[in-house]
PDB file of N, CA, C and O in Angstrom:
ATOM      1  N   MET A   1       3.490 -13.737   1.086  1.00  0.00           N
ATOM      2  CA  MET A   1       2.339 -11.656   1.224  1.00  0.00           C
ATOM      3  C   MET A   1       1.479 -11.978   1.804  1.00  0.00           C
ATOM      4  O   MET A   1       0.460 -12.233   1.162  1.00  0.00           O
ATOM      5  N   ALA A   2       1.454 -12.110   3.117  1.00  0.00           N
ATOM      6  CA  ALA A   2      -0.044 -11.858   4.089  1.00  0.00           C
ATOM      7  C   ALA A   2      -0.468 -10.630   3.319  1.00  0.00           C
ATOM      8  O   ALA A   2      -0.045  -9.744   2.578  1.00  0.00           O
ATOM      9  N   GLU A   3      -1.637 -11.128   3.974  1.00  0.00           N
ATOM     10  CA  GLU A   3      -3.255 -10.322   3.901  1.00  0.00           C
ATOM     11  C   GLU A   3      -3.643  -9.798   5.087  1.00  0.00           C
ATOM     12  O   GLU A   3      -3.849 -10.339   6.174  1.00  0.00           O
ATOM     13  N   ILE A   4      -3.709  -8.767   4.762  1.00  0.00           N
ATOM     14  CA  ILE A   4      -4.728  -7.750   6.046  1.00  0.00           C
ATOM     15  C   ILE A   4      -5.988  -7.747   5.738  1.00  0.00           C
ATOM     16  O   ILE A   4      -6.330  -6.925   4.888  1.00  0.00           O
ATOM     17  N   PRO A   5      -6.994  -8.617   6.305  1.00  0.00           N
ATOM     18  CA  PRO A   5      -8.235  -8.475   5.251  1.00  0.00           C
ATOM     19  C   PRO A   5      -8.665  -7.601   6.457  1.00  0.00           C
ATOM     20  O   PRO A   5      -9.002  -6.605   5.817  1.00  0.00           O
ATOM     21  N   ALA A   6      -8.808  -7.391   7.284  1.00  0.00           N
ATOM     22  CA  ALA A   6     -10.308  -5.669   7.975  1.00  0.00           C
ATOM     23  C   ALA A   6      -9.385  -4.835   7.564  1.00  0.00           C
ATOM     24  O   ALA A   6     -10.101  -3.839   7.664  1.00  0.00           O
ATOM     25  N   VAL A   7      -8.200  -4.336   7.113  1.00  0.00           N
ATOM     26  CA  VAL A   7      -7.955  -3.383   6.335  1.00  0.00           C
ATOM     27  C   VAL A   7      -7.512  -3.009   5.060  1.00  0.00           C
ATOM     28  O   VAL A   7      -7.411  -1.844   4.676  1.00  0.00           O
ATOM     29  N   GLN A   8      -7.214  -4.142   4.321  1.00  0.00           N
ATOM     30  CA  GLN A   8      -6.769  -3.940   2.723  1.00  0.00           C
ATOM     31  C   GLN A   8      -7.627  -4.536   2.162  1.00  0.00           C
ATOM     32  O   GLN A   8      -7.105  -4.681   1.056  1.00  0.00           O
ATOM     33  N   ASN A   9      -8.677  -5.047   2.101  1.00  0.00           N
ATOM     34  CA  ASN A   9      -9.744  -5.913   1.458  1.00  0.00           C
ATOM     35  C   ASN A   9     -10.734  -4.523   1.582  1.00  0.00           C
ATOM     36  O   ASN A   9     -11.237  -4.029   0.573  1.00  0.00           O
ATOM     37  N   PRO A  10     -10.875  -4.150   2.482  1.00  0.00           N
ATOM     38  CA  PRO A  10     -12.102  -2.768   2.455  1.00  0.00           C
ATOM     39  C   PRO A  10     -11.624  -1.720   1.534  1.00  0.00           C
ATOM     40  O   PRO A  10     -12.301  -1.287   0.601  1.00  0.00           O
ATOM     41  N   VAL A  11     -10.066  -1.210   1.923  1.00  0.00           N
ATOM     42  CA  VAL A  11      -9.753  -0.167   1.599  1.00  0.00           C
ATOM     43  C   VAL A  11      -9.357  -0.510  -0.512  1.00  0.00           C
ATOM     44  O   VAL A  11      -9.646   0.235  -1.449  1.00  0.00           O
ATOM     45  N   THR A  12      -8.751  -1.674  -0.546  1.00  0.00           N
ATOM     46  CA  THR A  12      -9.092  -1.698  -1.936  1.00  0.00           C
ATOM     47  C   THR A  12     -10.280  -1.340  -2.809  1.00  0.00           C
ATOM     48  O   THR A  12     -10.268  -0.471  -3.682  1.00  0.00           O
ATOM     49  N   GLU A  13     -11.468  -2.228  -2.422  1.00  0.00           N
ATOM     50  CA  GLU A  13     -12.466  -2.503  -2.300  1.00  0.00           C
ATOM     51  C   GLU A  13     -12.587  -0.943  -2.725  1.00  0.00           C
ATOM     52  O   GLU A  13     -12.455  -0.724  -3.929  1.00  0.00           O
ATOM     53  N   TYR A  14     -12.826   0.182  -1.861  1.00  0.00           N
ATOM     54  CA  TYR A  14     -13.145   1.657  -1.679  1.00  0.00           C
ATOM     55  C   TYR A  14     -13.010   2.224  -3.081  1.00  0.00           C
ATOM     56  O   TYR A  14     -13.871   2.589  -3.880  1.00  0.00           O
ATOM     57  N   ALA A  15     -10.816   2.176  -3.201  1.00  0.00           N
ATOM     58  CA  ALA A  15     -10.500   2.562  -3.994  1.00  0.00           C
ATOM     59  C   ALA A  15     -10.880   2.796  -5.410  1.00  0.00           C
ATOM     60  O   ALA A  15     -10.989   3.845  -6.045  1.00  0.00           O
ATOM     61  N   ARG A  16     -11.143   0.917  -5.918  1.00  0.00           N
ATOM     62  CA  ARG A  16     -11.607   0.832  -7.183  1.00  0.00           C
ATOM     63  C   ARG A  16     -13.129   1.062  -7.220  1.00  0.00           C
ATOM     64  O   ARG A  16     -13.650   0.612  -8.240  1.00  0.00           O
ATOM     65  N   ARG A  17     -14.109   1.758  -6.198  1.00  0.00           N
ATOM     66  CA  ARG A  17     -15.803   2.077  -6.584  1.00  0.00           C
ATOM     67  C   ARG A  17     -15.148   3.563  -7.118  1.00  0.00           C
ATOM     68  O   ARG A  17     -15.806   4.389  -7.751  1.00  0.00           O
ATOM     69  N   ASN A  18     -14.030   3.694  -6.817  1.00  0.00           N
ATOM     70  CA  ASN A  18     -13.947   5.619  -6.781  1.00  0.00           C
ATOM     71  C   ASN A  18     -12.563   5.421  -8.218  1.00  0.00           C
ATOM     72  O   ASN A  18     -11.681   6.274  -8.312  1.00  0.00           O
ATOM     73  N   GLY A  19     -12.599   4.630  -8.849  1.00  0.00           N
ATOM     74  CA  GLY A  19     -11.877   4.590 -10.018  1.00  0.00           C
ATOM     75  C   GLY A  19     -10.340   4.427 -10.130  1.00  0.00           C
ATOM     76  O   GLY A  19      -9.560   4.859 -10.979  1.00  0.00           O
ATOM     77  N   TRP A  20     -10.128   3.642  -8.972  1.00  0.00           N
ATOM     78  CA  TRP A  20      -8.242   3.034  -8.825  1.00  0.00           C
ATOM     79  C   TRP A  20      -8.496   2.258  -9.349  1.00  0.00           C
ATOM     80  O   TRP A  20      -9.570   1.656  -9.347  1.00  0.00           O
ATOM     81  N   LEU A  21      -7.180   1.986 -10.183  1.00  0.00           N
ATOM     82  CA  LEU A  21      -6.740   0.426 -10.689  1.00  0.00           C
ATOM     83  C   LEU A  21      -5.815   0.248  -9.292  1.00  0.00           C
ATOM     84  O   LEU A  21      -5.153   1.092  -8.687  1.00  0.00           O
ATOM     85  N   ALA A  22      -6.071  -1.456  -8.967  1.00  0.00           N
ATOM     86  CA  ALA A  22      -5.483  -1.669  -7.674  1.00  0.00           C
ATOM     87  C   ALA A  22      -4.756  -3.174  -8.048  1.00  0.00           C
ATOM     88  O   ALA A  22      -5.343  -4.130  -8.556  1.00  0.00           O
ATOM     89  N   ARG A  23      -3.294  -3.114  -7.650  1.00  0.00           N
ATOM     90  CA  ARG A  23      -2.624  -4.112  -8.265  1.00  0.00           C
ATOM     91  C   ARG A  23      -1.673  -4.674  -7.220  1.00  0.00           C
ATOM     92  O   ARG A  23      -0.694  -3.994  -6.913  1.00  0.00           O
ATOM     93  N   ARG A  24      -1.889  -5.937  -6.609  1.00  0.00           N
ATOM     94  CA  ARG A  24      -1.587  -6.637  -5.686  1.00  0.00           C
ATOM     95  C   ARG A  24       0.276  -6.522  -6.169  1.00  0.00           C
ATOM     96  O   ARG A  24       0.630  -6.281  -7.323  1.00  0.00           O
ATOM     97  N   MET A  25       1.108  -6.722  -5.177  1.00  0.00           N
ATOM     98  CA  MET A  25       2.470  -6.631  -5.946  1.00  0.00           C
ATOM     99  C   MET A  25       3.299  -7.009  -4.776  1.00  0.00           C
ATOM    100  O   MET A  25       3.297  -6.737  -3.575  1.00  0.00           O
ATOM    101  N   SER A  26       4.258  -7.993  -5.863  1.00  0.00           N
ATOM    102  CA  SER A  26       5.631  -8.667  -5.161  1.00  0.00           C
ATOM    103  C   SER A  26       6.841  -8.484  -6.272  1.00  0.00           C
ATOM    104  O   SER A  26       6.717  -8.348  -7.489  1.00  0.00           O
ATOM    105  N   TYR A  27       7.740  -8.513  -5.683  1.00  0.00           N
ATOM    106  CA  TYR A  27       9.679  -8.615  -6.241  1.00  0.00           C
ATOM    107  C   TYR A  27       9.236  -9.960  -6.477  1.00  0.00           C
ATOM    108  O   TYR A  27       8.346 -10.556  -5.870  1.00  0.00           O
ATOM    109  N   ILE A  28       9.876 -10.334  -7.324  1.00  0.00           N
ATOM    110  CA  ILE A  28      10.871 -11.762  -7.520  1.00  0.00           C
ATOM    111  C   ILE A  28      12.255 -11.524  -7.345  1.00  0.00           C
ATOM    112  O   ILE A  28      12.985 -10.755  -7.971  1.00  0.00           O
ATOM    113  N   GLY A  29      12.566 -12.433  -6.231  1.00  0.00           N
ATOM    114  CA  GLY A  29      13.741 -12.662  -5.826  1.00  0.00           C
ATOM    115  C   GLY A  29      14.209 -11.613  -4.714  1.00  0.00           C
ATOM    116  O   GLY A  29      15.373 -11.565  -4.317  1.00  0.00           O
ATOM    117  N   ARG A  30      13.399 -10.949  -4.345  1.00  0.00           N
ATOM    118  CA  ARG A  30      13.575  -9.674  -3.270  1.00  0.00           C
ATOM    119  C   ARG A  30      12.723  -9.738  -2.672  1.00  0.00           C
ATOM    120  O   ARG A  30      11.666 -10.096  -3.191  1.00  0.00           O
ATOM    121  N   HIS A  31      12.808  -9.332  -0.938  1.00  0.00           N
ATOM    122  CA  HIS A  31      11.399  -8.685  -0.378  1.00  0.00           C
ATOM    123  C   HIS A  31      11.269  -7.536  -0.131  1.00  0.00           C
ATOM    124  O   HIS A  31      11.865  -6.622  -0.701  1.00  0.00           O
ATOM    125  N   GLY A  32      10.335  -7.414   0.905  1.00  0.00           N
ATOM    126  CA  GLY A  32       9.904  -5.980   0.770  1.00  0.00           C
ATOM    127  C   GLY A  32       8.792  -4.908   0.077  1.00  0.00           C
ATOM    128  O   GLY A  32       8.581  -3.759   0.465  1.00  0.00           O
ATOM    129  N   CYS A  33       8.352  -5.376  -0.688  1.00  0.00           N
ATOM    130  CA  CYS A  33       7.847  -5.102  -2.156  1.00  0.00           C
ATOM    131  C   CYS A  33       6.633  -4.505  -1.354  1.00  0.00           C
ATOM    132  O   CYS A  33       6.227  -5.297  -0.503  1.00  0.00           O
ATOM    133  N   PRO A  34       5.892  -3.220  -1.406  1.00  0.00           N
ATOM    134  CA  PRO A  34       4.869  -2.868  -1.116  1.00  0.00           C
ATOM    135  C   PRO A  34       3.087  -3.969  -1.112  1.00  0.00           C
ATOM    136  O   PRO A  34       2.923  -5.106  -1.554  1.00  0.00           O
ATOM    137  N   ASP A  35       2.566  -3.499  -0.774  1.00  0.00           N
ATOM    138  CA  ASP A  35       1.353  -4.850  -0.835  1.00  0.00           C
ATOM    139  C   ASP A  35       0.316  -4.431  -1.915  1.00  0.00           C
ATOM    140  O   ASP A  35      -0.117  -5.506  -2.330  1.00  0.00           O
ATOM    141  N   THR A  36      -0.318  -3.405  -2.599  1.00  0.00           N
ATOM    142  CA  THR A  36      -0.600  -2.836  -3.148  1.00  0.00           C
ATOM    143  C   THR A  36      -0.210  -1.462  -4.262  1.00  0.00           C
ATOM    144  O   THR A  36       0.172  -0.427  -3.716  1.00  0.00           O
ATOM    145  N   TRP A  37      -0.281  -1.480  -5.309  1.00  0.00           N
ATOM    146  CA  TRP A  37      -0.100  -0.222  -5.768  1.00  0.00           C
ATOM    147  C   TRP A  37      -1.220   0.618  -6.613  1.00  0.00           C
ATOM    148  O   TRP A  37      -1.477   0.450  -7.805  1.00  0.00           O
ATOM    149  N   PHE A  38      -1.622   1.239  -6.028  1.00  0.00           N
ATOM    150  CA  PHE A  38      -3.074   1.942  -6.891  1.00  0.00           C
ATOM    151  C   PHE A  38      -2.653   3.027  -8.168  1.00  0.00           C
ATOM    152  O   PHE A  38      -1.643   3.729  -8.224  1.00  0.00           O
ATOM    153  N   ALA A  39      -3.331   2.965  -8.776  1.00  0.00           N
ATOM    154  CA  ALA A  39      -3.043   3.839 -10.294  1.00  0.00           C
ATOM    155  C   ALA A  39      -4.314   4.651 -10.590  1.00  0.00           C
ATOM    156  O   ALA A  39      -5.300   3.915 -10.557  1.00  0.00           O
ATOM    157  N   LYS A  40      -4.632   6.037 -10.893  1.00  0.00           N
ATOM    158  CA  LYS A  40      -5.496   6.876 -11.320  1.00  0.00           C
ATOM    159  C   LYS A  40      -5.109   8.315 -11.924  1.00  0.00           C
ATOM    160  O   LYS A  40      -4.580   9.250 -11.324  1.00  0.00           O
ATOM    161  N   ALA A  41      -5.531   8.242 -13.329  1.00  0.00           N
ATOM    162  CA  ALA A  41      -5.338   9.252 -14.180  1.00  0.00           C
ATOM    163  C   ALA A  41      -3.379   9.930 -14.044  1.00  0.00           C
ATOM    164  O   ALA A  41      -2.878  11.055 -14.033  1.00  0.00           O
ATOM    165  N   GLY A  42      -2.947   8.822 -13.982  1.00  0.00           N
ATOM    166  CA  GLY A  42      -1.572   9.378 -14.359  1.00  0.00           C
ATOM    167  C   GLY A  42      -0.646   8.970 -12.945  1.00  0.00           C
ATOM    168  O   GLY A  42       0.517   8.565 -12.934  1.00  0.00           O
ATOM    169  N   ARG A  43      -1.695   9.254 -11.581  1.00  0.00           N
ATOM    170  CA  ARG A  43      -0.948   8.780 -10.279  1.00  0.00           C
ATOM    171  C   ARG A  43      -0.910   7.735  -9.401  1.00  0.00           C
ATOM    172  O   ARG A  43      -1.919   7.164  -8.987  1.00  0.00           O
ATOM    173  N   VAL A  44       0.280   7.445  -9.082  1.00  0.00           N
ATOM    174  CA  VAL A  44       0.407   6.524  -8.315  1.00  0.00           C
ATOM    175  C   VAL A  44       0.944   6.276  -7.096  1.00  0.00           C
ATOM    176  O   VAL A  44       2.148   6.336  -6.849  1.00  0.00           O
ATOM    177  N   ILE A  45      -0.217   5.900  -6.052  1.00  0.00           N
ATOM    178  CA  ILE A  45       0.074   5.199  -4.697  1.00  0.00           C
ATOM    179  C   ILE A  45       0.526   4.231  -4.708  1.00  0.00           C
ATOM    180  O   ILE A  45       0.189   3.473  -5.618  1.00  0.00           O
ATOM    181  N   VAL A  46       1.551   3.753  -3.669  1.00  0.00           N
ATOM    182  CA  VAL A  46       1.702   2.415  -2.909  1.00  0.00           C
ATOM    183  C   VAL A  46       1.524   2.594  -1.599  1.00  0.00           C
ATOM    184  O   VAL A  46       2.004   3.402  -0.805  1.00  0.00           O
ATOM    185  N   VAL A  47       0.664   1.606  -1.480  1.00  0.00           N
ATOM    186  CA  VAL A  47       0.641   1.517   0.047  1.00  0.00           C
ATOM    187  C   VAL A  47       1.367  -0.147   0.512  1.00  0.00           C
ATOM    188  O   VAL A  47       1.586  -1.116  -0.215  1.00  0.00           O
ATOM    189  N   GLU A  48       1.540  -0.015   1.602  1.00  0.00           N
ATOM    190  CA  GLU A  48       1.638  -1.150   2.514  1.00  0.00           C
ATOM    191  C   GLU A  48       0.605  -1.427   3.653  1.00  0.00           C
ATOM    192  O   GLU A  48       0.332  -0.577   4.501  1.00  0.00           O
ATOM    193  N   PHE A  49       0.216  -2.302   3.626  1.00  0.00           N
ATOM    194  CA  PHE A  49      -1.063  -2.108   4.948  1.00  0.00           C
ATOM    195  C   PHE A  49      -0.595  -3.322   6.315  1.00  0.00           C
ATOM    196  O   PHE A  49      -0.136  -4.432   6.041  1.00  0.00           O
ATOM    197  N   LYS A  50      -0.790  -2.905   7.560  1.00  0.00           N
ATOM    198  CA  LYS A  50      -0.064  -3.460   8.552  1.00  0.00           C
ATOM    199  C   LYS A  50      -1.247  -3.940   9.335  1.00  0.00           C
ATOM    200  O   LYS A  50      -2.284  -3.319   9.102  1.00  0.00           O
ATOM    201  N   ASP A  51      -1.309  -4.761  10.079  1.00  0.00           N
ATOM    202  CA  ASP A  51      -1.991  -4.714  10.982  1.00  0.00           C
ATOM    203  C   ASP A  51      -2.097  -3.669  12.273  1.00  0.00           C
ATOM    204  O   ASP A  51      -1.040  -3.255  12.749  1.00  0.00           O
ATOM    205  N   ARG A  52      -3.342  -3.246  12.834  1.00  0.00           N
ATOM    206  CA  ARG A  52      -3.207  -1.827  13.465  1.00  0.00           C
ATOM    207  C   ARG A  52      -1.829  -2.214  14.866  1.00  0.00           C
ATOM    208  O   ARG A  52      -1.636  -3.194  15.584  1.00  0.00           O
ATOM    209  N   GLY A  53      -1.186  -0.981  14.724  1.00  0.00           N
ATOM    210  CA  GLY A  53       0.074  -0.711  15.580  1.00  0.00           C
ATOM    211  C   GLY A  53       1.573  -2.054  15.500  1.00  0.00           C
ATOM    212  O   GLY A  53       2.503  -2.359  16.246  1.00  0.00           O
ATOM    213  N   LYS A  54       1.139  -2.441  14.356  1.00  0.00           N
ATOM    214  CA  LYS A  54       2.276  -3.357  14.131  1.00  0.00           C
ATOM    215  C   LYS A  54       3.402  -2.915  13.012  1.00  0.00           C
ATOM    216  O   LYS A  54       3.286  -2.829  11.789  1.00  0.00           O
ATOM    217  N   PRO A  55       4.419  -2.690  13.782  1.00  0.00           N
ATOM    218  CA  PRO A  55       5.385  -2.037  13.399  1.00  0.00           C
ATOM    219  C   PRO A  55       5.953  -2.762  11.577  1.00  0.00           C
ATOM    220  O   PRO A  55       5.584  -3.886  11.237  1.00  0.00           O
ATOM    221  N   LEU A  56       6.912  -1.810  10.578  1.00  0.00           N
ATOM    222  CA  LEU A  56       7.561  -2.451   9.431  1.00  0.00           C
ATOM    223  C   LEU A  56       8.330  -2.916  10.032  1.00  0.00           C
ATOM    224  O   LEU A  56       8.948  -2.614  11.052  1.00  0.00           O
ATOM    225  N   GLN A  57       8.293  -4.232   8.940  1.00  0.00           N
ATOM    226  CA  GLN A  57      10.143  -4.625   9.140  1.00  0.00           C
ATOM    227  C   GLN A  57      10.729  -4.221   8.581  1.00  0.00           C
ATOM    228  O   GLN A  57      10.400  -3.521   7.624  1.00  0.00           O
ATOM    229  N   LEU A  58      12.653  -4.657   9.161  1.00  0.00           N
ATOM    230  CA  LEU A  58      13.211  -4.284   8.510  1.00  0.00           C
ATOM    231  C   LEU A  58      13.556  -3.626   7.066  1.00  0.00           C
ATOM    232  O   LEU A  58      13.897  -2.494   6.721  1.00  0.00           O
ATOM    233  N   HIS A  59      13.311  -4.855   6.372  1.00  0.00           N
ATOM    234  CA  HIS A  59      13.511  -4.707   4.890  1.00  0.00           C
ATOM    235  C   HIS A  59      12.252  -3.911   4.576  1.00  0.00           C
ATOM    236  O   HIS A  59      12.448  -3.324   3.511  1.00  0.00           O
ATOM    237  N   GLN A  60      11.252  -3.693   4.974  1.00  0.00           N
ATOM    238  CA  GLN A  60       9.882  -3.220   4.471  1.00  0.00           C
ATOM    239  C   GLN A  60      10.741  -1.953   4.449  1.00  0.00           C
ATOM    240  O   GLN A  60      11.138  -1.585   3.343  1.00  0.00           O
ATOM    241  N   GLU A  61      11.145  -1.094   5.745  1.00  0.00           N
ATOM    242  CA  GLU A  61      11.178   0.201   6.102  1.00  0.00           C
ATOM    243  C   GLU A  61      12.278   0.555   4.719  1.00  0.00           C
ATOM    244  O   GLU A  61      11.976   1.558   4.072  1.00  0.00           O
ATOM    245  N   ARG A  62      13.605  -0.284   4.232  1.00  0.00           N
ATOM    246  CA  ARG A  62      14.459  -0.238   3.572  1.00  0.00           C
ATOM    247  C   ARG A  62      13.413   0.522   2.306  1.00  0.00           C
ATOM    248  O   ARG A  62      13.236   1.667   1.889  1.00  0.00           O
ATOM    249  N   GLU A  63      12.939  -0.680   2.042  1.00  0.00           N
ATOM    250  CA  GLU A  63      12.783  -0.701   0.692  1.00  0.00           C
ATOM    251  C   GLU A  63      11.732   0.335   0.041  1.00  0.00           C
ATOM    252  O   GLU A  63      11.680   0.687  -1.137  1.00  0.00           O
ATOM    253  N   ILE A  64      10.414   0.967   1.754  1.00  0.00           N
ATOM    254  CA  ILE A  64       9.925   2.011   1.086  1.00  0.00           C
ATOM    255  C   ILE A  64      10.353   3.107   1.208  1.00  0.00           C
ATOM    256  O   ILE A  64       9.632   4.075   0.964  1.00  0.00           O
ATOM    257  N   LYS A  65      12.015   3.290   1.738  1.00  0.00           N
ATOM    258  CA  LYS A  65      12.925   4.637   2.166  1.00  0.00           C
ATOM    259  C   LYS A  65      13.268   4.260   0.358  1.00  0.00           C
ATOM    260  O   LYS A  65      12.628   5.159  -0.187  1.00  0.00           O
ATOM    261  N   ARG A  66      13.658   3.762  -0.321  1.00  0.00           N
ATOM    262  CA  ARG A  66      13.792   3.756  -1.518  1.00  0.00           C
ATOM    263  C   ARG A  66      13.052   4.390  -2.760  1.00  0.00           C
ATOM    264  O   ARG A  66      13.273   5.229  -3.633  1.00  0.00           O
ATOM    265  N   LEU A  67      11.807   3.317  -2.260  1.00  0.00           N
ATOM    266  CA  LEU A  67      11.092   3.556  -3.168  1.00  0.00           C
ATOM    267  C   LEU A  67      10.330   5.591  -3.295  1.00  0.00           C
ATOM    268  O   LEU A  67       9.796   6.201  -4.221  1.00  0.00           O
ATOM    269  N   ARG A  68      10.633   5.926  -2.070  1.00  0.00           N
ATOM    270  CA  ARG A  68      10.740   7.655  -1.597  1.00  0.00           C
ATOM    271  C   ARG A  68      11.134   8.140  -2.199  1.00  0.00           C
ATOM    272  O   ARG A  68      10.490   8.875  -2.947  1.00  0.00           O
ATOM    273  N   LYS A  69      12.741   7.999  -2.254  1.00  0.00           N
ATOM    274  CA  LYS A  69      13.871   8.494  -2.126  1.00  0.00           C
ATOM    275  C   LYS A  69      13.514   8.397  -4.267  1.00  0.00           C
ATOM    276  O   LYS A  69      13.724   9.423  -4.915  1.00  0.00           O
ATOM    277  N   ALA A  70      13.156   7.473  -4.791  1.00  0.00           N
ATOM    278  CA  ALA A  70      12.873   7.991  -5.680  1.00  0.00           C
ATOM    279  C   ALA A  70      11.655   8.574  -6.697  1.00  0.00           C
ATOM    280  O   ALA A  70      11.545   8.577  -7.923  1.00  0.00           O
ATOM    281  N   GLY A  71      10.782   9.073  -5.590  1.00  0.00           N
ATOM    282  CA  GLY A  71      10.285  10.332  -6.093  1.00  0.00           C
ATOM    283  C   GLY A  71       8.469   9.413  -6.280  1.00  0.00           C
ATOM    284  O   GLY A  71       7.438   9.819  -6.818  1.00  0.00           O
ATOM    285  N   LEU A  72       8.797   8.025  -5.525  1.00  0.00           N
ATOM    286  CA  LEU A  72       7.035   7.671  -5.125  1.00  0.00           C
ATOM    287  C   LEU A  72       6.415   7.903  -4.121  1.00  0.00           C
ATOM    288  O   LEU A  72       7.149   7.769  -3.142  1.00  0.00           O
ATOM    289  N   THR A  73       5.177   8.258  -3.804  1.00  0.00           N
ATOM    290  CA  THR A  73       4.235   8.154  -2.637  1.00  0.00           C
ATOM    291  C   THR A  73       4.072   6.480  -2.180  1.00  0.00           C
ATOM    292  O   THR A  73       4.013   5.452  -2.854  1.00  0.00           O
ATOM    293  N   VAL A  74       4.050   6.627  -1.355  1.00  0.00           N
ATOM    294  CA  VAL A  74       4.030   5.263  -0.372  1.00  0.00           C
ATOM    295  C   VAL A  74       3.677   5.758   1.360  1.00  0.00           C
ATOM    296  O   VAL A  74       4.195   6.455   2.232  1.00  0.00           O
ATOM    297  N   HIS A  75       2.484   4.913   1.174  1.00  0.00           N
ATOM    298  CA  HIS A  75       1.591   5.421   2.831  1.00  0.00           C
ATOM    299  C   HIS A  75       2.101   3.655   3.733  1.00  0.00           C
ATOM    300  O   HIS A  75       2.730   2.729   3.222  1.00  0.00           O
ATOM    301  N   VAL A  76       1.665   3.726   4.829  1.00  0.00           N
ATOM    302  CA  VAL A  76       1.741   3.044   5.777  1.00  0.00           C
ATOM    303  C   VAL A  76       0.014   2.961   6.443  1.00  0.00           C
ATOM    304  O   VAL A  76      -0.407   3.815   7.222  1.00  0.00           O
ATOM    305  N   ILE A  77      -0.428   2.335   6.188  1.00  0.00           N
ATOM    306  CA  ILE A  77      -2.206   2.311   6.726  1.00  0.00           C
ATOM    307  C   ILE A  77      -1.624   0.824   8.063  1.00  0.00           C
ATOM    308  O   ILE A  77      -0.687   0.027   8.117  1.00  0.00           O
ATOM    309  N   ASP A  78      -2.646   1.099   8.787  1.00  0.00           N
ATOM    310  CA  ASP A  78      -2.768   0.195   9.714  1.00  0.00           C
ATOM    311  C   ASP A  78      -4.590   0.248   9.936  1.00  0.00           C
ATOM    312  O   ASP A  78      -5.096  -0.562  10.712  1.00  0.00           O
ATOM    313  N   ASN A  79      -5.199   0.947   9.419  1.00  0.00           N
ATOM    314  CA  ASN A  79      -6.702   1.402   9.655  1.00  0.00           C
ATOM    315  C   ASN A  79      -8.060   1.676   8.249  1.00  0.00           C
ATOM    316  O   ASN A  79      -8.033   2.450   7.292  1.00  0.00           O
ATOM    317  N   ALA A  80      -8.699   1.074   8.510  1.00  0.00           N
ATOM    318  CA  ALA A  80      -9.244   1.112   7.075  1.00  0.00           C
ATOM    319  C   ALA A  80     -10.062   2.170   6.974  1.00  0.00           C
ATOM    320  O   ALA A  80     -10.906   2.247   6.081  1.00  0.00           O
ATOM    321  N   GLU A  81      -9.894   3.039   7.836  1.00  0.00           N
ATOM    322  CA  GLU A  81     -10.162   5.105   7.678  1.00  0.00           C
ATOM    323  C   GLU A  81      -9.676   6.212   7.178  1.00  0.00           C
ATOM    324  O   GLU A  81     -10.122   7.296   6.799  1.00  0.00           O
ATOM    325  N   ALA A  82      -8.150   5.433   7.307  1.00  0.00           N
ATOM    326  CA  ALA A  82      -6.919   6.318   6.860  1.00  0.00           C
ATOM    327  C   ALA A  82      -6.695   5.660   5.411  1.00  0.00           C
ATOM    328  O   ALA A  82      -6.002   6.310   4.628  1.00  0.00           O
ATOM    329  N   GLY A  83      -7.208   4.455   4.993  1.00  0.00           N
ATOM    330  CA  GLY A  83      -6.819   3.780   3.953  1.00  0.00           C
ATOM    331  C   GLY A  83      -7.627   4.736   2.921  1.00  0.00           C
ATOM    332  O   GLY A  83      -7.195   5.067   1.817  1.00  0.00           O
ATOM    333  N   TYR A  84      -9.231   5.231   3.628  1.00  0.00           N
ATOM    334  CA  TYR A  84     -10.276   5.534   2.587  1.00  0.00           C
ATOM    335  C   TYR A  84     -10.006   6.946   2.167  1.00  0.00           C
ATOM    336  O   TYR A  84     -10.438   7.400   1.107  1.00  0.00           O
ATOM    337  N   ALA A  85      -9.317   7.602   2.979  1.00  0.00           N
ATOM    338  CA  ALA A  85      -8.934   9.093   3.377  1.00  0.00           C
ATOM    339  C   ALA A  85      -7.714   9.033   1.701  1.00  0.00           C
ATOM    340  O   ALA A  85      -7.813   9.537   0.583  1.00  0.00           O
ATOM    341  N   LEU A  86      -6.921   8.355   2.215  1.00  0.00           N
ATOM    342  CA  LEU A  86      -6.331   8.549   0.457  1.00  0.00           C
ATOM    343  C   LEU A  86      -6.633   8.642  -0.659  1.00  0.00           C
ATOM    344  O   LEU A  86      -5.961   9.151  -1.556  1.00  0.00           O
ATOM    345  N   PHE A  87      -7.703   8.152  -0.736  1.00  0.00           N
ATOM    346  CA  PHE A  87      -8.467   7.627  -2.377  1.00  0.00           C
ATOM    347  C   PHE A  87     -10.025   8.859  -2.235  1.00  0.00           C
ATOM    348  O   PHE A  87     -10.993   8.841  -2.994  1.00  0.00           O
ATOM    349  N   GLU A  88      -9.828   9.762  -1.108  1.00  0.00           N
ATOM    350  CA  GLU A  88     -11.408  10.932  -1.279  1.00  0.00           C
ATOM    351  C   GLU A  88     -10.708  11.958  -2.349  1.00  0.00           C
ATOM    352  O   GLU A  88     -11.340  12.920  -2.785  1.00  0.00           O
TER     353      GLU A  88
END
């Protein structure tokens, strides 16, 4: 699980300061788990962090599609400003 420090770390800290629970996630025996799951007041936001302009890998696209079909909100974030906007 690679970290995107210029995006993931400041966005996660911002969310925590605003009362969100943040958990880095990975699946056992399966690829494509989005990086961080945030929860607050019964709401869950799932985020895949990417380097600016870097596309999703095919297994990530497939898993995000499955999660969205199941009714979860999943965002792909490649810059801190877009991440901050999720938690305002």
